[in-house]
ROSE-4610 file (N, C-alpha, C; in Angstrom, 1 decimal, always signed):
// ROSE-4610
residu = [M/M/M/K/K/K/E/E/E/E/E/E/E/E/E/A/A/A/S/S/S/L/L/L/M/M/M/L/L/L/I/I/I/R/R/R/H/H/H/A/A/A/I/I/I/D/D/D/D/D/D/L/L/L/P/P/P/Q/Q/Q/P/P/P/Q/Q/Q/K/K/K/E/E/E/R/R/R/V/V/V/T/T/T/G/G/G/C/C/C/I/I/I/S/S/S/K/K/K/I/I/I/K/K/K/E/E/E/T/T/T/L/L/L/S/S/S/A/A/A/Y/Y/Y/D/D/D/E/E/E/E/E/E/D/D/D/A/A/A/G/G/G/L/L/L/A/A/A/L/L/L/M/M/M/L/L/L/V/V/V/A/A/A/A/A/A/E/E/E/I/I/I/A/A/A/A/A/A/E/E/E]
num = [1/1/1/2/2/2/3/3/3/4/4/4/5/5/5/6/6/6/7/7/7/8/8/8/9/9/9/10/10/10/11/11/11/12/12/12/13/13/13/14/14/14/15/15/15/16/16/16/17/17/17/18/18/18/19/19/19/20/20/20/21/21/21/22/22/22/23/23/23/24/24/24/25/25/25/26/26/26/27/27/27/28/28/28/29/29/29/30/30/30/31/31/31/32/32/32/33/33/33/34/34/34/35/35/35/36/36/36/37/37/37/38/38/38/39/39/39/40/40/40/41/41/41/42/42/42/43/43/43/44/44/44/45/45/45/46/46/46/47/47/47/48/48/48/49/49/49/50/50/50/51/51/51/52/52/52/53/53/53/54/54/54/55/55/55/56/56/56/57/57/57/58/58/58/59/59/59]
x = [+0.8/+0.0/+0.9/+0.5/+1.3/+1.0/+2.0/+1.9/+0.6/+0.3/-0.8/-2.1/-2.2/-3.4/-3.6/-2.5/-2.5/-3.0/-2.4/-2.9/-4.3/-4.8/-6.2/-7.1/-6.7/-7.5/-7.5/-6.4/-6.3/-7.2/-7.2/-8.0/-9.5/-9.9/-11.3/-11.8/-10.9/-11.3/-11.5/-10.6/-10.7/-12.0/-12.4/-13.6/-14.8/-14.7/-15.8/-16.0/-15.0/-15.0/-15.4/-15.6/-16.0/-17.5/-17.8/-19.2/-20.0/-21.3/-22.1/-22.2/-22.5/-22.6/-21.3/-20.2/-18.9/-18.7/-19.0/-18.8/-19.7/-20.9/-21.8/-21.2/-20.6/-20.0/-18.8/-17.9/-16.7/-17.1/-18.1/-18.6/-19.2/-19.9/-20.4/-19.3/-18.2/-17.1/-16.4/-16.2/-15.6/-16.4/-17.7/-18.6/-18.4/-18.3/-18.2/-16.8/-15.8/-14.4/-14.4/-14.9/-14.9/-15.7/-16.9/-17.7/-16.9/-16.2/-15.4/-14.3/-13.6/-12.4/-12.9/-14.1/-14.6/-14.7/-14.6/-14.7/-13.4/-12.3/-11.0/-10.4/-9.3/-8.6/-8.1/-8.2/-7.9/-6.5/-5.5/-4.1/-3.9/-4.5/-4.4/-5.1/-6.3/-7.0/-6.3/-5.7/-4.9/-3.7/-3.0/-1.8/-2.3/-3.4/-3.9/-4.3/-5.0/-5.5/-4.3/-3.2/-2.1/-1.4/-1.3/-0.7/-1.6/-2.9/-3.7/-3.6/-3.6/-3.4/-2.1/-1.0/+0.3/+0.3/-0.3/-0.4/-1.2/-2.3/-3.1/-2.3/-1.6/-0.8/+0.3/+0.9/+2.0/+1.6/+0.3/-0.2/-0.2]
y = [-1.2/+0.0/+1.2/+2.2/+3.4/+4.3/+5.1/+6.0/+6.9/+7.4/+8.2/+7.5/+6.2/+5.4/+5.2/+4.9/+4.7/+5.9/+7.1/+8.3/+8.6/+8.3/+8.5/+7.6/+6.4/+5.5/+6.0/+6.4/+6.9/+8.2/+9.1/+10.3/+9.9/+9.1/+8.6/+8.0/+7.1/+6.4/+7.5/+8.4/+9.5/+10.3/+10.6/+11.3/+10.4/+9.1/+8.2/+8.1/+8.3/+8.2/+9.5/+10.6/+11.9/+11.8/+12.6/+12.7/+13.1/+12.6/+12.9/+14.3/+15.3/+16.7/+17.2/+16.8/+17.3/+16.5/+15.3/+14.5/+15.1/+15.5/+16.2/+17.5/+18.3/+19.6/+19.3/+18.3/+18.0/+17.5/+16.6/+16.1/+17.2/+18.2/+19.3/+20.2/+20.4/+21.1/+20.4/+19.1/+18.4/+18.5/+18.5/+18.6/+20.0/+21.0/+22.4/+22.6/+22.0/+22.1/+21.4/+20.2/+19.5/+20.2/+20.8/+21.6/+22.8/+23.5/+24.6/+24.2/+23.1/+22.7/+22.2/+21.7/+21.2/+22.3/+23.6/+24.7/+25.0/+24.3/+24.6/+23.4/+23.6/+22.6/+21.6/+20.3/+19.3/+19.5/+19.7/+19.8/+21.1/+22.2/+23.5/+23.4/+22.8/+22.7/+21.8/+20.7/+19.8/+20.5/+21.3/+22.0/+23.1/+23.8/+24.8/+24.2/+23.1/+22.4/+21.9/+21.4/+21.0/+22.1/+23.3/+24.5/+24.9/+25.0/+25.4/+24.4/+23.1/+22.1/+22.3/+22.5/+22.7/+24.0/+25.0/+26.3/+26.1/+25.4/+25.1/+24.2/+23.2/+22.3/+23.1/+24.1/+24.8/+25.8/+26.1/+27.1/+26.6]
z = [+0.0/+0.0/+0.0/-0.8/-0.9/+0.4/+0.6/+1.8/+1.7/+0.5/+0.3/+0.6/+0.2/+0.4/+1.9/+2.6/+4.1/+4.8/+4.4/+5.0/+4.8/+3.6/+3.3/+4.1/+4.3/+5.2/+6.6/+7.1/+8.5/+8.7/+7.7/+7.8/+7.7/+6.8/+6.7/+7.9/+8.5/+9.8/+10.9/+11.0/+12.0/+11.9/+10.6/+10.4/+10.8/+10.4/+10.8/+12.3/+13.1/+14.5/+15.2/+14.5/+15.1/+15.6/+16.6/+17.1/+15.9/+15.8/+14.7/+14.2/+15.1/+14.7/+14.0/+14.6/+14.0/+12.6/+12.6/+11.4/+10.2/+10.5/+9.5/+9.1/+10.0/+9.6/+8.7/+9.1/+8.3/+6.9/+6.9/+5.6/+4.7/+5.3/+4.5/+4.0/+4.8/+4.4/+3.2/+3.3/+2.2/+0.9/+1.0/-0.2/-0.8/+0.0/-0.5/-1.1/-0.5/-1.1/-2.5/-2.5/-3.8/-4.9/-4.5/-5.4/-5.9/-5.1/-5.5/-6.4/-6.0/-6.9/-8.2/-8.4/-9.7/-10.7/-10.3/-11.2/-11.9/-11.4/-11.9/-12.6/-13.4/-13.9/-12.8/-13.0/-12.0/-11.4/-12.3/-11.8/-11.0/-11.5/-10.8/-9.4/-9.4/-8.1/-7.1/-7.6/-6.8/-6.1/-6.9/-6.4/-5.4/-5.7/-4.8/-3.5/-3.6/-2.3/-1.5/-2.1/-1.4/-0.7/-1.4/-0.7/+0.5/+0.3/+1.4/+2.6/+2.3/+3.4/+4.1/+3.3/+4.0/+4.8/+4.3/+5.1/+6.4/+6.3/+7.5/+8.5/+8.0/+8.9/+9.5/+8.9/+9.4/+10.5/+10.5/+11.5/+12.9]
């Protein structure tokens, strides 16, 4: 299994274990992010998302 696949599984599992109200908020946020990204070229959106994720992680 690739490192990326393992990370994805861990994050999905962590979200599944959240209390229901928080899980619903996170799921809603995921939907909005995907909706927004779909308006852009896939490669551009992916790079932008990685940058935002790295910035948030660095905070």
